[in-house]
C-alpha positions in Angstrom: -45.6 89.2 33.2 -46.1 88.4 29.4 -49.7 86.7 29.0 -48.1 83.6 27.9 -46.0 83.2 31.0 -50.0 83.2 33.2 -50.7 79.9 30.9 -50.1 77.0 31.6 -51.1 73.0 30.5 -52.3 70.8 33.3 -55.1 67.6 32.7 -56.7 66.7 34.9 -55.9 62.7 33.9 -52.3 62.4 33.3 -52.1 60.8 29.8 -49.2 58.3 29.2 -49.8 59.4 25.2 -46.7 61.3 24.6 -44.5 59.0 26.2 -45.4 56.2 24.2 -45.2 58.1 21.1 -42.1 59.4 22.0 -40.4 55.8 22.7 -41.6 54.5 19.5 -39.7 57.8 17.3 -37.2 56.5 19.3 -37.4 53.3 18.4 -38.0 54.2 14.7 -35.0 55.9 14.2 -32.8 53.8 16.3 -34.2 50.2 14.4 -33.7 52.3 11.1 -30.5 53.5 11.9 -31.4 57.0 10.6 -30.6 60.4 11.9 -33.0 63.0 12.8 -32.1 65.3 10.5 -31.2 66.1 7.1 -30.5 63.3 4.8 -28.9 63.5 1.4 -32.8 64.6 -0.1 -32.5 67.6 2.4 -29.5 68.7 0.7 -30.0 67.9 -2.7 -33.3 70.0 -1.9 -31.6 72.9 -0.2 -29.5 73.3 -3.5 -32.1 73.3 -5.7 -34.6 75.8 -3.8 -31.5 78.0 -3.4 -30.8 78.5 -6.8 -34.4 78.5 -7.6 -34.2 82.3 -6.0 -30.5 83.1 -6.8 -29.9 82.3 -10.4 -33.3 83.7 -12.2 -31.9 87.2 -10.2 -28.5 86.8 -11.7 -30.6 86.1 -15.3 -32.6 89.1 -14.3 -29.7 92.2 -13.8 -26.7 90.7 -16.1 -29.2 90.2 -18.9 -32.1 92.3 -19.1 -34.9 89.8 -20.8 -37.7 91.2 -22.2 -40.1 92.1 -19.4 -43.0 89.1 -19.9 -39.2 86.7 -19.4 -38.9 89.1 -16.4 -42.0 88.9 -14.8 -42.3 84.9 -15.3 -38.7 84.8 -13.4 -39.9 87.2 -10.7 -43.0 84.6 -10.3 -40.1 81.5 -10.2 -38.2 83.6 -7.3 -41.3 83.8 -5.4 -41.7 80.3 -5.4 -37.9 80.0 -4.7 -38.0 82.2 -1.6 -41.3 80.4 -0.3 -39.9 76.7 -0.8 -37.0 77.8 0.9 -38.9 79.4 3.7 -40.8 76.2 4.3 -38.0 74.1 4.1 -34.7 75.1 4.7 -35.2 77.7 7.2 -38.0 76.8 8.9 -36.1 73.8 10.1 -32.6 75.0 10.8 -34.7 77.5 12.8 -36.2 74.7 15.2 -32.7 72.8 15.1 -34.0 70.4 12.8 -31.6 70.4 9.9 -28.1 69.7 11.1 -27.2 68.7 14.2 -24.8 72.0 14.0 -25.8 74.5 15.9 -23.6 76.6 13.5 -24.8 75.1 10.6 -28.7 75.5 11.6 -27.8 79.4 12.8 -26.6 80.5 9.5 -29.2 78.7 7.0 -32.0 80.0 9.7 -30.6 83.3 8.0 -31.8 82.2 4.7 -35.3 84.3 6.2 -33.3 87.1 5.4 -34.3 87.0 1.8 -37.6 87.3 2.2 -36.7 91.0 4.2 -37.5 89.4 7.5 -36.0 89.1 10.5 -35.1 85.7 12.2 -35.3 86.6 16.0 -38.2 87.6 16.1 -40.1 84.9 13.9 -38.4 82.5 16.4 -40.4 84.2 18.9 -43.4 84.6 17.2 -43.4 81.1 15.3 -41.0 78.5 18.0 -42.7 80.3 21.4 -45.8 81.6 20.8 -47.0 79.3 17.9 -46.0 76.2 19.0 -46.2 76.0 22.7 -50.3 78.0 22.6 -51.3 76.7 19.1 -55.0 78.3 18.3 -54.8 80.0 22.0 -56.3 83.4 20.9 -54.6 86.5 22.1 -51.5 84.4 22.1 -50.9 82.4 19.5 -49.4 85.1 16.3 -50.4 83.1 13.2 -53.9 83.6 14.4 -53.7 87.4 15.9 -56.4 89.6 15.2 -55.3 92.0 12.7 -58.7 93.6 11.8 -58.7 92.7 8.4 -59.1 89.0 8.9 -60.3 86.9 11.2 -59.2 83.3 12.4 -60.4 82.7 15.7 -64.3 82.1 16.9 -63.0 84.0 19.7 -62.6 87.5 18.2 -65.1 89.8 17.6 -66.3 90.3 14.2 -68.4 93.0 12.3 -70.6 93.0 8.9 -67.2 93.1 6.6 -65.8 90.1 8.2 -68.7 87.8 6.3 -66.7 88.2 3.0 -63.6 87.4 4.3 -63.5 84.3 2.6 -63.1 86.0 -0.5 -61.0 89.1 0.4 -59.1 86.8 2.5 -56.3 85.4 -0.1 -55.6 89.1 -1.7 -54.0 90.0 1.9 -52.4 86.7 2.3 -50.9 87.7 -0.9 -49.2 91.2 1.1 -48.1 89.1 3.7 -44.5 89.1 3.4 -44.2 92.8 1.9 -45.8 94.2 5.5 -43.3 91.6 6.9 -40.5 93.0 5.2 -41.8 97.2 5.9 -43.5 97.1 8.8 -44.0 93.8 11.3 -40.7 92.8 12.1 -40.5 96.4 13.6 -44.3 96.2 15.0 -43.1 93.1 16.6 -40.1 94.3 17.6 -41.5 96.4 20.1 -44.6 95.1 20.9 -42.4 91.5 22.3 -40.7 94.2 24.2 -43.6 95.4 25.9 -45.4 92.1 26.2 -42.3 90.3 27.7 -42.2 87.9 25.4 -38.6 89.1 23.7 -36.8 89.0 27.5 -33.5 90.1 25.9 -31.3 93.0 27.4 -31.3 96.5 26.1 -27.9 96.3 24.4 -29.2 93.0 23.1 -32.6 94.4 21.8 -30.5 97.5 20.2 -27.9 95.6 18.7 -31.3 93.3 17.3 -32.8 96.6 16.3 -29.9 97.9 14.4 -29.0 94.1 12.8 -32.7 94.5 11.6 -32.4 98.2 9.9 -29.2 97.4 8.3 -30.7 94.1 6.6 -33.8 95.5 5.4 -31.5 98.7 3.8 -29.3 95.6 2.0 -32.3 94.0 0.8 -34.4 96.9 -0.9 -30.7 98.2 -2.4 -30.2 94.9 -3.6 -33.7 94.3 -5.4 -34.8 98.2 -5.8 -32.1 100.3 -6.5 -28.8 98.0 -7.8 -30.9 96.8 -10.9 -31.9 100.2 -11.4 -29.0 102.5 -10.4 -26.2 100.7 -11.8 -27.6 97.9 -14.8 -30.3 100.2 -15.8 -33.1 98.1 -16.3 -36.6 101.0 -15.6 -37.6 101.0 -12.2 -41.2 100.4 -12.9 -40.4 97.0 -14.4 -37.9 96.1 -11.2 -40.9 97.7 -8.9 -43.3 95.1 -10.5 -41.5 92.3 -10.6 -40.3 93.0 -7.4 -44.4 93.0 -6.0 -45.2 90.3 -7.8 -42.6 87.8 -6.3 -43.5 89.6 -3.1 -47.1 88.3 -3.8 -46.6 85.0 -4.9 -44.5 84.3 -1.9 -46.8 85.7 1.0 -49.8 84.0 -0.9 -48.2 80.5 -0.8 -46.9 80.8 2.9 -49.6 81.9 4.2 -52.2 79.3 2.5 -49.9 76.4 3.1 -49.7 77.6 7.1 -53.6 78.5 7.6 -54.7 74.1 5.9 -53.2 72.7 8.9 -54.9 75.2 11.6 -57.9 77.3 10.6 -59.5 74.2 8.9 -63.0 72.4 10.2 -62.5 70.0 12.9 -59.7 72.4 14.9 -60.2 73.6 18.2 -59.2 76.9 19.5 -59.7 76.7 23.6 -59.1 79.2 26.0 -57.6 79.3 29.2 -59.8 78.7 32.2 -60.2 81.3 35.3 -56.7 80.6 36.4 -55.0 80.4 33.5 -55.1 76.6 32.8 -55.8 74.7 29.8 -56.8 71.5 31.1 -55.1 69.3 28.3 -52.2 67.4 28.0 -49.9 69.3 25.8 -49.7 66.9 23.1 -53.5 65.7 22.6 -53.5 70.4 22.3 -51.4 69.8 19.7 -53.4 66.9 18.4 -57.1 68.8 18.7 -55.5 71.8 17.1 -53.9 70.6 14.1 -54.7 69.0 10.7 -52.6 67.5 8.2 -53.6 67.5 4.2 -52.4 65.8 1.2 -50.3 63.3 3.1 -49.7 60.4 -0.6 -49.1 63.9 -2.9 -44.9 63.3 -2.5 -44.3 66.9 -5.1 -46.1 68.7 -2.3 -45.3 67.7 0.0 -41.1 68.0 -1.2 -41.9 71.3 -2.2 -43.4 72.5 1.2 -41.3 70.7 3.5 -43.4 68.2 5.1 -46.1 71.2 6.0 -49.0 68.9 5.2 -47.6 66.7 7.7 -48.5 69.0 10.5 -49.3 67.1 13.4 -45.5 65.4 13.2 -44.2 68.3 12.6 -45.6 70.4 16.1 -45.4 67.0 18.1 -41.6 66.6 16.9 -40.0 69.9 15.7 -36.2 69.6 16.3 -37.0 66.7 13.6 -35.8 67.4 10.2 -38.9 67.2 7.7 -38.0 64.8 5.4 -39.4 62.3 8.4 -42.2 63.0 8.8 -44.0 60.7 6.4 -42.2 57.5 8.2 -43.3 58.9 11.4 -46.9 59.7 10.8 -48.3 56.1 10.7 -46.5 55.7 13.9 -48.3 58.6 14.9 -51.5 57.6 14.0 -51.4 54.3 15.1 -50.6 55.8 18.6 -53.2 58.4 18.8 -56.0 55.5 17.8 -54.9 53.2 20.5 -55.5 56.1 22.8 -58.8 57.0 21.4 -57.4 60.3 20.2 -58.3 62.4 16.7 -55.6 62.5 14.4 -57.0 64.6 11.7 -56.5 65.4 7.9 -57.8 65.9 4.8 -56.8 63.7 1.8 -56.1 66.3 -1.0 -54.8 70.4 -1.0 -58.5 71.6 -2.1 -60.7 69.2 0.4 -58.2 71.3 2.8 -58.4 74.7 0.6 -62.0 74.3 0.9 -62.4 73.4 4.5 -60.7 76.6 5.3 -62.8 78.8 3.2 -65.5 77.6 5.2 -64.0 78.2 8.4 -63.0 81.4 7.2 -67.2 82.2 6.8 -67.3 80.8 10.2 -65.0 83.2 11.7 -66.2 85.6 9.6 -69.9 85.9 10.8 -71.7 88.4 13.1 -72.4 87.0 16.3 -76.5 88.7 16.3 -77.4 87.0 19.1 -74.2 88.3 21.2 -75.0 91.9 19.7 -72.1 92.0 17.4 -73.6 93.3 14.7 
């Protein structure tokens, strides 16, 4: 039995918060005659973001611009694939882009553009992170990976007191690590833990697909430009690393600003494996919005600055989150619940750095040095 199977939410006093909120959200879509899925704005965004990733690469290999221009194009590609991940892939793999399962499936494969596999991501994100947000040992997004501690419940040592300085470098190598190792580590880890419940043949097919996808990915980006278009390999490698560092830094920072900041809770289950909260209230207590009035930022990061709305309604396309936010905030207030938000992006970054300092401080009174 996997660890997450032993954990359940069971509030002592049943709250009507989410029941009330869901009715109001349903009424919002009904009154405004809106679909919960992508609208024309989202479709235009999808075209723009995919173009920002594909077109620069075509320019790189067919026109072979000067090195400085090539590096700028790789940088744009890093920003592009980040936007694709936060907007297109994210919504599609939540089933929120379209009511068509086929559309969601194929747009969900845009995660391959970062060299990552979709099946592991769904297990990590949709199941472990969205259900057990900020629960140490289960939520993969705050998993203890040794170098960086993102939970107050993890054992720390003296070097971690400096993680607020070096963490951003490791954030930058996330997507490269994902493309090279993480998928395979998760593949075997999720099977062992029971999170992956597929049959043996299904998992062998999944592993074959992962290996094939990654061979194609690295061939397209590293071999074809060098062997066919005769672009110097060191130049291609430098650009490829720049793209991944940009993507990793953007993606990781944005996701950390919602859960690893001041005010968020990191609850642990009791001895019976029970978290004594309603699931929806747990989401409010472990999640913080940021920069809600910055429309440009919200457009680029796929509404992930409205993380509370996303966690409560993950199957709603992110273009609707600004409309849902006042409803969620008002309902939370009526039930005496804290709706947390940082007013600006930089306030959220500052709060994350403060949290990194706190999580990385050795607890000498407990003998952790």
